[in-house]
C-alpha positions in Angstrom: 16.5 -4.8 -1.4 16.6 -7.9 0.9 13.7 -9.0 3.1 13.6 -10.5 6.5 12.6 -14.1 6.7 10.6 -13.5 9.9 10.6 -11.5 13.1 13.1 -13.8 14.7 15.7 -13.2 12.0 15.0 -9.5 12.1 15.6 -9.5 15.8 18.9 -11.3 15.5 20.2 -8.9 12.9 19.0 -5.9 14.9 20.9 -7.3 18.0 24.1 -7.1 16.1 23.7 -3.3 15.8 23.0 -3.1 19.5 25.8 -5.3 20.7 27.5 -2.5 22.6 24.5 -2.5 25.0 24.9 -6.1 26.0 25.5 -7.4 29.5 24.9 -4.0 31.1 22.9 -3.7 34.3 21.6 -0.2 33.3 19.9 -1.4 30.1 16.4 -2.9 29.6 14.4 -3.7 26.5 10.7 -2.7 26.1 9.0 -4.2 23.1 5.8 -2.9 21.6 3.3 -5.8 21.4 2.4 -7.7 19.7 4.7 -7.9 16.7 7.6 -6.2 18.5 7.9 -8.9 21.1 9.4 -11.7 19.0 12.0 -9.1 17.7 12.6 -7.8 21.2 13.0 -11.4 22.6 15.8 -12.1 20.1 17.5 -8.8 21.1 17.1 -9.6 24.8 18.6 -13.1 24.4 21.6 -11.8 22.4 22.3 -9.0 24.7 21.5 -10.8 28.0 19.2 -8.0 28.8 15.8 -8.0 30.6 12.6 -7.8 28.4 9.2 -6.3 29.2 6.4 -4.7 27.1 5.3 -1.2 26.8 1.7 -1.3 25.6 0.8 1.2 22.9 -2.4 1.4 20.9 -2.9 3.1 17.6 -6.0 5.3 17.3 -7.3 4.4 13.9 -9.4 6.6 11.6 -13.0 5.4 11.7 -13.6 3.3 8.7 -9.9 3.3 7.8 -8.5 1.8 11.0 -5.1 1.1 9.4 -4.5 4.8 9.2 -3.4 6.3 12.5 -4.9 9.6 13.8 -3.1 9.2 17.1 -2.0 6.8 19.7 -2.2 6.1 23.5 0.3 4.4 25.7 0.8 3.1 29.3 1.0 6.1 31.6 -2.0 8.0 30.4 -0.2 9.2 27.3 -2.4 10.5 24.5 -1.2 11.9 21.2 -3.5 13.1 18.4 -2.7 14.2 14.9 -5.0 17.2 15.0 -4.3 18.4 11.4 -5.4 14.9 10.1 -8.4 14.9 12.3 -9.5 18.3 11.1 -8.8 17.5 7.4 -10.8 14.3 7.6 -13.7 16.0 9.5 -13.5 13.5 12.3 -15.8 14.5 15.1 -14.7 14.8 18.7 -17.3 12.2 19.6 -15.7 9.7 17.1 -12.2 10.4 18.6 -13.5 9.7 22.1 -15.2 6.5 21.0 -12.0 5.2 19.3 -9.9 6.2 22.4 -12.3 4.5 24.8 -12.2 1.3 22.8 -8.4 1.3 22.5 -7.9 2.1 26.2 -10.0 -0.9 27.2 -7.8 -3.1 24.9 -4.6 -1.5 26.3 -5.6 -2.4 29.8 -6.6 -5.9 28.8 -3.3 -6.5 27.2 -1.4 -5.1 30.2 -3.0 -7.6 32.5 -2.8 -10.5 30.0 0.9 -10.1 29.0 2.4 -9.3 32.4 0.1 -11.1 34.8 1.4 -10.6 38.3 4.9 -9.7 37.1 5.7 -6.0 38.0 7.0 -3.6 35.4 10.7 -3.4 35.0 12.2 -0.4 36.7 13.0 2.3 34.1 14.2 5.2 36.3 17.8 6.0 35.5 18.0 3.3 32.8 18.8 3.1 29.2 15.7 1.8 27.5 15.7 0.2 24.1 12.3 0.4 22.5 11.8 -2.4 20.0 9.1 -2.9 17.3 9.0 -5.1 14.2 8.8 -2.1 12.0 7.7 1.5 11.9 5.2 2.9 9.4 3.8 6.3 10.5 5.7 6.5 13.8 2.6 7.4 15.8 2.8 4.4 18.2 6.5 4.8 18.7 6.1 8.5 19.5 3.5 7.6 22.1 5.9 5.1 23.6 8.7 7.7 23.8 6.3 10.1 25.4 5.4 7.5 28.0 9.0 6.8 28.9 9.8 10.5 29.2 7.4 10.6 32.2 9.5 7.9 33.9 12.9 9.7 34.3 14.8 7.3 32.1 18.4 8.1 31.4 18.4 7.3 27.6 15.9 6.2 25.0 17.0 4.1 22.1 14.5 3.3 19.3 15.4 0.0 17.6 13.5 -1.4 14.6 14.3 -3.7 11.6 12.7 -1.5 9.0 11.2 2.0 8.7 11.0 4.8 6.1 13.8 7.5 6.3 11.3 10.3 6.8 9.8 8.8 9.9 13.2 8.0 11.3 14.1 11.7 11.0 11.1 12.6 13.2 12.0 9.9 15.8 15.6 11.1 16.0 14.3 14.4 17.3 12.4 12.6 20.1 14.7 9.8 21.1 18.4 9.8 22.1 19.4 7.3 19.4 17.6 5.5 16.6 18.9 2.1 15.2 17.4 0.6 12.1 18.5 -2.3 9.9 16.8 -1.2 6.6 15.6 2.2 5.5 13.9 1.7 2.1 12.7 4.7 0.2 9.9 2.7 -1.4 8.3 1.9 1.9 4.6 0.9 1.6 4.1 -1.1 4.8 6.0 -3.1 7.4 4.8 -6.5 6.1 6.3 -5.7 2.7 9.7 -6.4 4.1 9.0 -9.8 5.7 8.6 -13.2 4.0 6.6 -14.3 7.0 4.6 -11.5 8.7 1.9 -13.7 10.3 0.2 -12.2 13.3 1.8 -12.7 16.7 -0.7 -14.1 19.2 -1.3 -13.0 22.8 -0.2 -16.5 23.9 3.2 -16.1 22.1 3.7 -12.7 23.7 3.0 -14.2 27.2 5.3 -17.1 26.5 8.2 -15.0 25.3 8.0 -12.6 28.2 8.2 -15.5 30.6 11.1 -17.0 28.7 13.1 -13.8 28.5 16.4 -13.0 30.1 16.3 -12.3 33.9 17.9 -9.3 35.5 21.7 -9.7 34.9 23.7 -10.5 38.0 27.1 -9.1 38.7 29.6 -10.7 41.2 30.4 -8.6 44.2 33.9 -7.2 44.4 35.9 -8.6 47.2 37.2 -6.1 49.7 40.1 -6.5 52.1 
């Protein structure tokens, strides 16, 4: 199966699948930082659609941080995989410590990425949630839960690559799921990129500032 050269190429390919959302005043894009922002920027540019971030933090298993036992998101959203926590005998104290650390990082990134820019208005909008790939789906589930608190009209999950089993779960939570590649032999997001180098905070800040403005629409003349 093919691989993406980098996140920028993945974003351009993903935008083709989302072209019907282009140039619409009721659509915005929220990317999951950091890796989702370069992908979201390409989608935003192709669709002429405003871009912002929705900060989500994975709650990693102590000692095995790459394994998610839950996630938190903007809006005081907290999701825990209780069966995993029980099976791994993770103590409530350990969960609280991980959550405290990740909440501090979430708040730091919110301030760093957005600065003085207000959040994009989501009420009544179609929101396209973009990430560079989905492995377990825990962070995307937290992002969806965060948006459900904001009275959005429609949630579209868009990602270049994800395993079919995770997409089935997300289809039950989102209104639409768009994915470029759905490999059965999925072992990690980076497996499907030639260049999967880490996206920096500075790059996220730059891309948000360079993203498409709110689309303008000429007023209709009335007699």
